[in-house]
Biopython code that builds the backbone (N, CA, C, O; Angstrom):
import numpy as np
from Bio.PDB.StructureBuilder import StructureBuilder

atoms = [
    (1, "MET", "N", (0.613, -1.200, 0.360)),
    (1, "MET", "CA", (0.356, -0.159, -0.121)),
    (1, "MET", "C", (0.781, 1.220, -0.200)),
    (1, "MET", "O", (1.918, 1.433, 0.222)),
    (2, "THR", "N", (0.181, 2.125, -0.610)),
    (2, "THR", "CA", (1.575, 3.624, -0.969)),
    (2, "THR", "C", (1.080, 4.498, 0.297)),
    (2, "THR", "O", (0.031, 4.336, 0.920)),
    (3, "LYS", "N", (1.893, 5.281, 0.484)),
    (3, "LYS", "CA", (1.450, 6.115, 1.833)),
    (3, "LYS", "C", (1.302, 7.048, 1.103)),
    (3, "LYS", "O", (1.761, 7.179, -0.032)),
    (4, "LYS", "N", (0.395, 8.050, 1.925)),
    (4, "LYS", "CA", (-0.169, 9.466, 1.311)),
    (4, "LYS", "C", (1.070, 10.212, 1.762)),
    (4, "LYS", "O", (1.929, 9.988, 2.615)),
    (5, "ILE", "N", (0.836, 11.264, 0.805)),
    (5, "ILE", "CA", (2.574, 12.128, 0.597)),
    (5, "ILE", "C", (1.679, 13.008, 1.751)),
    (5, "ILE", "O", (0.451, 12.946, 1.799)),
    (6, "LEU", "N", (2.705, 14.036, 2.893)),
    (6, "LEU", "CA", (2.302, 15.175, 3.148)),
    (6, "LEU", "C", (3.710, 15.698, 3.581)),
    (6, "LEU", "O", (4.656, 15.063, 4.048)),
    (7, "TYR", "N", (3.551, 17.455, 3.207)),
    (7, "TYR", "CA", (4.636, 17.952, 3.020)),
    (7, "TYR", "C", (4.521, 19.236, 4.335)),
    (7, "TYR", "O", (3.538, 19.679, 4.928)),
    (8, "PHE", "N", (5.850, 19.527, 4.432)),
    (8, "PHE", "CA", (6.278, 20.498, 5.922)),
    (8, "PHE", "C", (7.033, 21.459, 5.467)),
    (8, "PHE", "O", (8.122, 21.382, 4.899)),
    (9, "ASP", "N", (6.128, 22.764, 5.863)),
    (9, "ASP", "CA", (7.115, 23.317, 5.085)),
    (9, "ASP", "C", (8.269, 23.918, 6.789)),
    (9, "ASP", "O", (7.710, 23.694, 7.863)),
    (10, "MET", "N", (9.502, 24.498, 6.854)),
    (10, "MET", "CA", (10.136, 24.992, 7.728)),
    (10, "MET", "C", (10.011, 25.678, 8.350)),
    (10, "MET", "O", (9.837, 25.279, 9.501)),
    (11, "ASP", "N", (9.994, 27.333, 8.110)),
    (11, "ASP", "CA", (9.922, 28.417, 8.874)),
    (11, "ASP", "C", (8.369, 28.477, 9.381)),
    (11, "ASP", "O", (7.537, 28.444, 8.473)),
    (12, "GLY", "N", (7.931, 28.552, 10.572)),
    (12, "GLY", "CA", (6.577, 28.925, 11.306)),
    (12, "GLY", "C", (5.987, 27.073, 11.516)),
    (12, "GLY", "O", (5.026, 26.713, 12.197)),
    (13, "VAL", "N", (6.697, 26.391, 10.891)),
    (13, "VAL", "CA", (5.778, 25.071, 11.324)),
    (13, "VAL", "C", (6.677, 23.812, 12.179)),
    (13, "VAL", "O", (6.332, 23.079, 13.105)),
    (14, "LEU", "N", (8.310, 23.959, 11.223)),
    (14, "LEU", "CA", (9.253, 22.784, 12.056)),
    (14, "LEU", "C", (9.749, 24.488, 13.168)),
    (14, "LEU", "O", (9.277, 24.784, 14.266)),
    (15, "VAL", "N", (10.765, 25.254, 12.385)),
    (15, "VAL", "CA", (11.855, 25.783, 13.097)),
    (15, "VAL", "C", (10.769, 26.971, 13.430)),
    (15, "VAL", "O", (9.540, 26.960, 13.351)),
    (16, "ASP", "N", (11.674, 27.986, 13.825)),
    (16, "ASP", "CA", (11.307, 29.304, 14.536)),
    (16, "ASP", "C", (12.570, 30.263, 13.829)),
    (16, "ASP", "O", (13.733, 30.381, 14.216)),
    (17, "TYR", "N", (11.998, 30.792, 12.844)),
    (17, "TYR", "CA", (12.859, 31.700, 11.481)),
    (17, "TYR", "C", (13.825, 32.512, 12.480)),
    (17, "TYR", "O", (15.055, 32.495, 12.528)),
    (18, "PRO", "N", (12.674, 33.406, 13.456)),
    (18, "PRO", "CA", (13.074, 35.042, 14.188)),
    (18, "PRO", "C", (14.921, 34.109, 14.772)),
    (18, "PRO", "O", (16.075, 34.506, 14.611)),
    (19, "SER", "N", (14.252, 32.525, 15.592)),
    (19, "SER", "CA", (15.757, 32.620, 16.475)),
    (19, "SER", "C", (16.703, 32.557, 15.010)),
    (19, "SER", "O", (17.604, 33.183, 15.569)),
    (20, "GLY", "N", (17.118, 32.393, 13.975)),
    (20, "GLY", "CA", (18.365, 32.033, 13.226)),
    (20, "GLY", "C", (18.572, 33.062, 12.685)),
    (20, "GLY", "O", (19.713, 33.265, 12.269)),
    (21, "ARG", "N", (17.276, 34.329, 12.457)),
    (21, "ARG", "CA", (18.092, 35.417, 11.966)),
    (21, "ARG", "C", (18.450, 36.456, 13.404)),
    (21, "ARG", "O", (18.891, 37.591, 13.222)),
    (22, "ALA", "N", (18.233, 35.985, 14.632)),
    (22, "ALA", "CA", (19.274, 36.645, 15.675)),
    (22, "ALA", "C", (20.492, 36.417, 15.982)),
    (22, "ALA", "O", (21.267, 37.113, 16.637)),
    (23, "GLN", "N", (20.694, 35.078, 15.322)),
    (23, "GLN", "CA", (22.465, 34.500, 15.652)),
    (23, "GLN", "C", (22.766, 35.156, 14.720)),
    (23, "GLN", "O", (23.972, 35.278, 14.937)),
    (24, "LEU", "N", (22.469, 35.981, 13.316)),
    (24, "LEU", "CA", (23.132, 36.273, 12.505)),
    (24, "LEU", "C", (23.946, 37.794, 13.395)),
    (24, "LEU", "O", (23.569, 38.465, 14.355)),
    (25, "SER", "N", (25.217, 37.864, 12.485)),
    (25, "SER", "CA", (25.659, 39.081, 13.213)),
    (25, "SER", "C", (25.317, 39.962, 12.235)),
    (25, "SER", "O", (24.884, 39.696, 11.114)),
    (26, "GLN", "N", (25.650, 41.597, 12.980)),
    (26, "GLN", "CA", (24.696, 42.612, 12.124)),
    (26, "GLN", "C", (25.436, 42.699, 10.466)),
    (26, "GLN", "O", (24.738, 42.906, 9.474)),
    (27, "GLU", "N", (26.712, 42.532, 10.408)),
    (27, "GLU", "CA", (27.177, 42.879, 8.869)),
    (27, "GLU", "C", (26.543, 41.757, 7.716)),
    (27, "GLU", "O", (26.416, 42.002, 6.516)),
    (28, "THR", "N", (26.139, 40.319, 8.477)),
    (28, "THR", "CA", (25.754, 39.101, 7.481)),
    (28, "THR", "C", (23.933, 39.559, 7.609)),
    (28, "THR", "O", (23.152, 39.197, 6.729)),
    (29, "GLN", "N", (23.475, 40.372, 8.809)),
    (29, "GLN", "CA", (22.227, 40.954, 8.067)),
    (29, "GLN", "C", (21.823, 42.046, 7.664)),
    (29, "GLN", "O", (20.659, 42.379, 7.441)),
    (30, "LYS", "N", (23.295, 42.979, 7.495)),
    (30, "LYS", "CA", (23.355, 44.306, 6.346)),
    (30, "LYS", "C", (23.329, 43.767, 5.295)),
    (30, "LYS", "O", (22.369, 44.181, 4.646)),
    (31, "GLU", "N", (24.116, 42.762, 4.580)),
    (31, "GLU", "CA", (24.492, 42.270, 3.819)),
    (31, "GLU", "C", (23.794, 41.757, 2.787)),
    (31, "GLU", "O", (23.928, 41.897, 1.571)),
    (32, "TYR", "N", (22.607, 40.804, 3.803)),
    (32, "TYR", "CA", (21.589, 39.821, 3.561)),
    (32, "TYR", "C", (20.496, 40.552, 3.200)),
    (32, "TYR", "O", (19.686, 40.131, 2.373)),
    (33, "GLU", "N", (20.390, 41.703, 3.794)),
    (33, "GLU", "CA", (18.981, 42.431, 4.019)),
    (33, "GLU", "C", (17.999, 41.716, 3.017)),
    (33, "GLU", "O", (18.526, 41.050, 2.127)),
    (34, "GLY", "N", (16.357, 41.799, 3.079)),
    (34, "GLY", "CA", (15.407, 41.487, 2.699)),
    (34, "GLY", "C", (15.478, 40.323, 1.815)),
    (34, "GLY", "O", (14.775, 40.106, 0.828)),
    (35, "ARG", "N", (16.648, 39.427, 2.416)),
    (35, "ARG", "CA", (17.026, 37.802, 1.551)),
    (35, "ARG", "C", (17.717, 37.272, 2.944)),
    (35, "ARG", "O", (18.886, 36.884, 2.920)),
    (36, "LEU", "N", (17.201, 37.270, 3.762)),
    (36, "LEU", "CA", (18.011, 36.325, 4.532)),
    (36, "LEU", "C", (17.845, 35.064, 4.543)),
    (36, "LEU", "O", (18.703, 34.367, 5.085)),
    (37, "HIS", "N", (16.657, 34.454, 3.922)),
    (37, "HIS", "CA", (16.764, 33.023, 3.427)),
    (37, "HIS", "C", (18.135, 32.079, 2.948)),
    (37, "HIS", "O", (18.696, 31.003, 3.157)),
    (38, "ALA", "N", (18.240, 33.670, 1.933)),
    (38, "ALA", "CA", (20.061, 32.651, 1.496)),
    (38, "ALA", "C", (21.187, 33.175, 2.426)),
    (38, "ALA", "O", (22.230, 33.654, 1.981)),
    (39, "VAL", "N", (20.984, 33.084, 3.389)),
    (39, "VAL", "CA", (21.827, 33.172, 4.342)),
    (39, "VAL", "C", (22.778, 31.697, 4.097)),
    (39, "VAL", "O", (22.180, 30.627, 4.206)),
    (40, "PRO", "N", (24.119, 31.695, 3.799)),
    (40, "PRO", "CA", (24.558, 30.248, 4.014)),
    (40, "PRO", "C", (24.624, 29.080, 5.528)),
    (40, "PRO", "O", (25.614, 29.082, 6.259)),
    (41, "GLY", "N", (23.386, 28.139, 5.792)),
    (41, "GLY", "CA", (23.542, 27.907, 6.947)),
    (41, "GLY", "C", (21.926, 28.391, 7.554)),
    (41, "GLY", "O", (21.216, 27.405, 7.747)),
    (42, "VAL", "N", (21.178, 29.876, 7.913)),
    (42, "VAL", "CA", (21.066, 30.396, 8.045)),
    (42, "VAL", "C", (19.756, 29.025, 9.074)),
    (42, "VAL", "O", (19.455, 29.174, 10.258)),
    (43, "PHE", "N", (19.203, 27.762, 8.110)),
    (43, "PHE", "CA", (18.201, 27.405, 8.648)),
    (43, "PHE", "C", (19.141, 25.856, 9.407)),
    (43, "PHE", "O", (18.468, 24.883, 9.745)),
    (44, "SER", "N", (20.210, 25.850, 9.527)),
    (44, "SER", "CA", (20.382, 25.050, 10.328)),
    (44, "SER", "C", (20.679, 26.188, 12.132)),
    (44, "SER", "O", (20.625, 25.708, 13.264)),
    (45, "LEU", "N", (20.918, 27.436, 11.840)),
    (45, "LEU", "CA", (21.068, 28.570, 13.446)),
    (45, "LEU", "C", (19.373, 28.091, 14.003)),
    (45, "LEU", "O", (19.338, 28.008, 15.231)),
    (46, "MET", "N", (18.351, 27.853, 13.487)),
    (46, "MET", "CA", (16.955, 28.404, 13.683)),
    (46, "MET", "C", (16.838, 26.474, 14.928)),
    (46, "MET", "O", (17.191, 25.298, 14.838)),
    (47, "LYS", "N", (16.058, 27.464, 15.970)),
    (47, "LYS", "CA", (15.370, 26.676, 16.734)),
    (47, "LYS", "C", (14.121, 25.913, 16.285)),
    (47, "LYS", "O", (13.244, 26.543, 15.694)),
    (48, "PRO", "N", (13.908, 24.017, 16.627)),
    (48, "PRO", "CA", (13.108, 23.525, 16.780)),
    (48, "PRO", "C", (11.692, 24.192, 17.172)),
    (48, "PRO", "O", (11.671, 24.068, 18.396)),
    (49, "LEU", "N", (10.584, 24.788, 16.812)),
    (49, "LEU", "CA", (9.335, 24.619, 17.642)),
    (49, "LEU", "C", (9.131, 23.865, 18.348)),
    (49, "LEU", "O", (9.591, 22.791, 17.961)),
    (50, "GLU", "N", (8.452, 23.778, 19.642)),
    (50, "GLU", "CA", (8.186, 23.084, 20.518)),
    (50, "GLU", "C", (6.992, 21.615, 20.207)),
    (50, "GLU", "O", (5.895, 21.749, 19.666)),
    (51, "GLY", "N", (7.415, 20.636, 20.576)),
    (51, "GLY", "CA", (6.947, 19.399, 19.704)),
    (51, "GLY", "C", (6.531, 19.573, 18.002)),
    (51, "GLY", "O", (5.349, 19.343, 17.745)),
    (52, "ALA", "N", (7.218, 19.871, 17.118)),
    (52, "ALA", "CA", (7.555, 20.181, 15.811)),
    (52, "ALA", "C", (8.184, 18.551, 15.532)),
    (52, "ALA", "O", (7.648, 17.633, 14.912)),
    (53, "LEU", "N", (9.795, 18.591, 16.383)),
    (53, "LEU", "CA", (10.056, 17.563, 15.765)),
    (53, "LEU", "C", (9.421, 15.846, 15.927)),
    (53, "LEU", "O", (9.387, 14.939, 15.095)),
    (54, "ASP", "N", (8.986, 15.895, 17.303)),
    (54, "ASP", "CA", (8.033, 14.530, 17.923)),
    (54, "ASP", "C", (6.868, 14.642, 17.055)),
    (54, "ASP", "O", (6.370, 13.599, 16.633)),
    (55, "ALA", "N", (6.423, 15.642, 16.767)),
    (55, "ALA", "CA", (4.999, 15.477, 15.588)),
    (55, "ALA", "C", (5.282, 15.289, 14.457)),
    (55, "ALA", "O", (4.315, 14.733, 13.936)),
    (56, "PHE", "N", (6.355, 15.483, 13.492)),
    (56, "PHE", "CA", (7.065, 15.211, 12.759)),
    (56, "PHE", "C", (7.577, 13.309, 12.903)),
    (56, "PHE", "O", (7.141, 12.223, 12.520)),
    (57, "GLU", "N", (8.362, 13.669, 13.439)),
    (57, "GLU", "CA", (8.426, 12.345, 13.542)),
    (57, "GLU", "C", (7.555, 10.763, 13.256)),
    (57, "GLU", "O", (7.795, 9.803, 12.525)),
    (58, "THR", "N", (6.431, 11.091, 14.262)),
    (58, "THR", "CA", (5.253, 10.398, 14.198)),
    (58, "THR", "C", (4.653, 10.261, 13.260)),
    (58, "THR", "O", (3.996, 9.288, 12.890)),
    (59, "LEU", "N", (4.863, 11.424, 12.694)),
    (59, "LEU", "CA", (3.678, 11.557, 10.903)),
    (59, "LEU", "C", (4.616, 10.721, 9.679)),
    (59, "LEU", "O", (4.404, 9.879, 8.806)),
    (60, "SER", "N", (5.832, 11.558, 10.229)),
    (60, "SER", "CA", (6.480, 10.397, 9.435)),
    (60, "SER", "C", (6.374, 8.968, 8.932)),
    (60, "SER", "O", (6.448, 8.474, 7.807)),
    (61, "LYS", "N", (6.175, 8.471, 10.148)),
    (61, "LYS", "CA", (5.536, 6.910, 10.336)),
    (61, "LYS", "C", (4.710, 6.392, 9.566)),
    (61, "LYS", "O", (4.784, 5.201, 9.268)),
    (62, "ILE", "N", (3.624, 7.322, 9.033)),
    (62, "ILE", "CA", (2.283, 7.555, 8.605)),
    (62, "ILE", "C", (2.317, 7.946, 7.257)),
    (62, "ILE", "O", (1.554, 7.430, 6.440)),
    (63, "TYR", "N", (3.056, 8.730, 6.978)),
    (63, "TYR", "CA", (2.955, 9.023, 5.803)),
    (63, "TYR", "C", (4.407, 9.790, 5.139)),
    (63, "TYR", "O", (5.204, 10.457, 5.798)),
    (64, "ASP", "N", (4.490, 9.513, 3.765)),
    (64, "ASP", "CA", (5.514, 9.563, 3.255)),
    (64, "ASP", "C", (6.151, 11.212, 3.177)),
    (64, "ASP", "O", (6.102, 11.915, 2.168)),
    (65, "SER", "N", (6.508, 11.453, 3.971)),
    (65, "SER", "CA", (6.905, 13.166, 4.385)),
    (65, "SER", "C", (7.932, 13.770, 3.495)),
    (65, "SER", "O", (8.701, 13.039, 2.871)),
    (66, "TYR", "N", (7.970, 14.672, 3.430)),
    (66, "TYR", "CA", (8.871, 15.782, 2.222)),
    (66, "TYR", "C", (8.425, 16.834, 3.342)),
    (66, "TYR", "O", (7.384, 17.006, 3.976)),
    (67, "ILE", "N", (10.285, 17.769, 3.284)),
    (67, "ILE", "CA", (10.431, 19.312, 3.750)),
    (67, "ILE", "C", (10.297, 19.934, 2.316)),
    (67, "ILE", "O", (10.824, 19.312, 1.393)),
    (68, "LEU", "N", (9.757, 20.897, 2.095)),
    (68, "LEU", "CA", (9.424, 22.125, 1.438)),
    (68, "LEU", "C", (10.392, 23.555, 1.328)),
    (68, "LEU", "O", (10.275, 24.474, 2.139)),
    (69, "SER", "N", (11.244, 23.569, 0.322)),
    (69, "SER", "CA", (11.815, 24.738, 0.542)),
    (69, "SER", "C", (11.996, 25.897, -0.535)),
    (69, "SER", "O", (12.886, 25.845, -1.383)),
    (70, "THR", "N", (11.525, 26.442, -0.485)),
    (70, "THR", "CA", (11.672, 27.484, -1.563)),
    (70, "THR", "C", (12.883, 27.556, -2.844)),
    (70, "THR", "O", (12.953, 27.655, -4.069)),
    (71, "LEU", "N", (13.845, 27.420, -1.505)),
    (71, "LEU", "CA", (15.453, 27.916, -2.384)),
    (71, "LEU", "C", (15.881, 25.918, -2.743)),
    (71, "LEU", "O", (17.031, 25.508, -2.585)),
    (72, "HIS", "N", (15.133, 25.306, -3.044)),
    (72, "HIS", "CA", (15.878, 23.534, -2.926)),
    (72, "HIS", "C", (14.828, 22.810, -3.301)),
    (72, "HIS", "O", (15.041, 21.603, -3.188)),
    (73, "GLY", "N", (13.842, 23.072, -3.679)),
    (73, "GLY", "CA", (12.908, 22.074, -4.191)),
    (73, "GLY", "C", (12.176, 21.453, -2.876)),
    (73, "GLY", "O", (11.842, 21.951, -1.802)),
    (74, "ILE", "N", (12.057, 19.953, -3.513)),
    (74, "ILE", "CA", (11.006, 19.332, -2.414)),
    (74, "ILE", "C", (12.238, 18.859, -2.194)),
    (74, "ILE", "O", (13.048, 18.863, -3.121)),
    (75, "ILE", "N", (12.736, 18.160, -0.371)),
    (75, "ILE", "CA", (13.800, 17.829, -0.157)),
    (75, "ILE", "C", (12.611, 15.664, 0.536)),
    (75, "ILE", "O", (11.444, 15.677, 0.930)),
    (76, "ARG", "N", (13.274, 14.652, 0.447)),
    (76, "ARG", "CA", (12.615, 14.009, 0.920)),
    (76, "ARG", "C", (13.379, 13.583, 1.940)),
    (76, "ARG", "O", (14.577, 13.681, 1.674)),
    (77, "VAL", "N", (13.191, 13.233, 2.794)),
    (77, "VAL", "CA", (13.660, 13.059, 4.419)),
    (77, "VAL", "C", (14.414, 11.192, 4.593)),
    (77, "VAL", "O", (14.703, 10.416, 3.682)),
    (78, "HIS", "N", (14.497, 11.054, 5.642)),
    (78, "HIS", "CA", (14.985, 10.061, 6.026)),
    (78, "HIS", "C", (15.687, 9.459, 5.132)),
    (78, "HIS", "O", (15.290, 8.337, 4.816)),
    (79, "GLY", "N", (16.876, 9.975, 4.482)),
    (79, "GLY", "CA", (17.793, 9.032, 3.750)),
    (79, "GLY", "C", (17.124, 8.446, 2.803)),
    (79, "GLY", "O", (17.387, 7.273, 2.539)),
    (80, "ALA", "N", (16.214, 9.078, 2.161)),
    (80, "ALA", "CA", (15.799, 8.984, 0.413)),
    (80, "ALA", "C", (16.455, 9.994, 0.242)),
    (80, "ALA", "O", (17.083, 10.737, 0.997)),
    (81, "THR", "N", (16.135, 9.950, -1.531)),
    (81, "THR", "CA", (17.061, 11.202, -2.446)),
    (81, "THR", "C", (15.951, 12.014, -2.578)),
    (81, "THR", "O", (14.745, 11.816, -2.428)),
    (82, "ASN", "N", (16.890, 13.365, -3.017)),
    (82, "ASN", "CA", (15.486, 14.509, -3.417)),
    (82, "ASN", "C", (15.406, 14.046, -4.885)),
    (82, "ASN", "O", (15.754, 13.023, -5.474)),
    (83, "ILE", "N", (14.692, 15.429, -5.317)),
    (83, "ILE", "CA", (14.309, 15.254, -6.682)),
    (83, "ILE", "C", (15.238, 15.734, -7.564)),
    (83, "ILE", "O", (14.934, 15.936, -8.739)),
    (84, "ASN", "N", (16.509, 15.972, -7.069)),
    (84, "ASN", "CA", (17.792, 16.867, -7.225)),
    (84, "ASN", "C", (19.282, 15.049, -7.658)),
    (84, "ASN", "O", (20.350, 14.911, -8.254)),
    (85, "GLY", "N", (18.492, 14.321, -7.014)),
    (85, "GLY", "CA", (18.941, 13.161, -7.290)),
    (85, "GLY", "C", (19.894, 12.341, -5.944)),
    (85, "GLY", "O", (20.042, 11.167, -5.604)),
    (86, "SER", "N", (20.301, 13.405, -5.544)),
    (86, "SER", "CA", (21.290, 13.728, -4.372)),
    (86, "SER", "C", (21.088, 12.921, -3.158)),
    (86, "SER", "O", (19.896, 12.788, -2.878)),
    (87, "LYS", "N", (21.562, 12.590, -2.700)),
    (87, "LYS", "CA", (21.047, 12.232, -0.993)),
    (87, "LYS", "C", (20.842, 12.942, 0.225)),
    (87, "LYS", "O", (21.403, 14.035, 0.298)),
    (88, "ASN", "N", (20.290, 12.633, 1.015)),
    (88, "ASN", "CA", (19.623, 13.673, 1.923)),
    (88, "ASN", "C", (20.806, 13.384, 3.247)),
    (88, "ASN", "O", (21.821, 12.687, 3.241)),
    (89, "ILE", "N", (20.475, 13.844, 3.843)),
    (89, "ILE", "CA", (21.814, 13.985, 4.833)),
    (89, "ILE", "C", (20.723, 12.740, 6.244)),
    (89, "ILE", "O", (21.233, 12.436, 7.323)),
]
sb = StructureBuilder()
sb.init_structure("model")
sb.init_model(0)
sb.init_chain("A")
sb.init_seg("    ")
for serial, (resi, resn, name, xyz) in enumerate(atoms, 1):
    if name == "N":
        sb.init_residue(resn, " ", resi, " ")
    sb.init_atom(name, np.array(xyz, "f"), 0.0, 1.0, " ", f" {name:<3s}", serial, name[0])
structure = sb.get_structure()
């Protein structure tokens, strides 16, 4: 039986976007003003929202789960390959 697909957004759903922005230097914030989402590694600086990781893990057992990113397309999680054919972490 094929699992239904469930898509997750990062900012505001899985992670707290302002928590990552707050960790950027003033210089970086000025350099990337209006496009902070383009700062290399910015998503790795964001703190997960309370309960988000547990919810993601639980729902991923039921659904074929994907994380959406406006910069990188659709990325399949849990060691699968993404739409570009490269291996996810």
